[in-house]
C-alpha positions in Angstrom: 102.7 82.8 87.9 105.4 81.5 90.0 106.9 81.6 93.2 110.0 82.7 93.2 112.1 80.4 96.4 115.5 82.0 95.8 117.1 82.4 99.4 118.4 86.3 100.2 119.2 86.9 103.3 120.9 85.6 106.7 117.6 84.5 108.5 116.2 82.8 105.2 119.2 80.3 105.1 118.9 80.0 108.6 115.4 79.3 108.3 115.2 76.6 105.4 118.1 75.0 106.6 116.5 74.7 110.3 113.7 73.0 108.5 114.7 70.5 106.5 117.3 69.2 109.5 114.1 69.1 111.6 111.6 67.6 108.9 114.5 64.8 109.5 114.6 64.4 113.0 117.6 66.6 113.1 119.9 67.1 116.6 121.1 70.8 115.7 123.8 71.9 118.1 126.3 75.4 118.1 129.0 75.9 119.6 130.2 79.3 120.5 133.5 80.0 121.8 134.3 83.7 122.6 131.5 84.7 120.9 131.4 88.4 119.4 128.4 90.1 118.0 128.0 93.9 116.9 124.2 95.2 118.3 122.9 97.6 116.1 121.0 100.6 118.1 118.7 101.2 114.6 118.5 99.7 111.6 120.1 102.7 109.5 123.6 102.5 107.5 125.4 104.6 110.2 123.7 102.8 113.3 125.9 102.5 116.1 126.7 98.8 117.7 127.3 97.9 121.4 129.5 94.8 121.3 128.0 91.9 123.5 130.8 89.5 124.4 130.2 85.9 125.9 133.4 84.3 127.0 132.2 80.7 127.2 130.7 78.4 124.9 126.5 78.2 124.1 125.1 75.2 123.1 121.7 74.8 121.3 120.5 71.2 120.8 117.0 71.4 119.0 114.8 68.6 118.3 111.3 67.4 116.9 108.8 66.8 118.9 108.6 63.1 117.7 111.8 62.5 119.5 110.1 63.3 122.6 
C-alpha cells in the first residue's frame, strides 16, 4: 500500500518547507511589517475573530543544531 504524501493544508506546506530547508542548514527569516491576523474564537465556520495587530517587524531566524 502506498502512502499519500500530497500536501493538503497550509500547515503541512509550511512544515514540509521548513524540514527541507533545515536539512540543508538553511537560515529561515520572516519579516512582517504592520502584521495583522484574525484569530478565530473556535473552529466553527461562523466563529468570531479577534484582530491582532503588530506595528513593526518580526524576525524569526532558525538554524539547525549543526550550526551551533
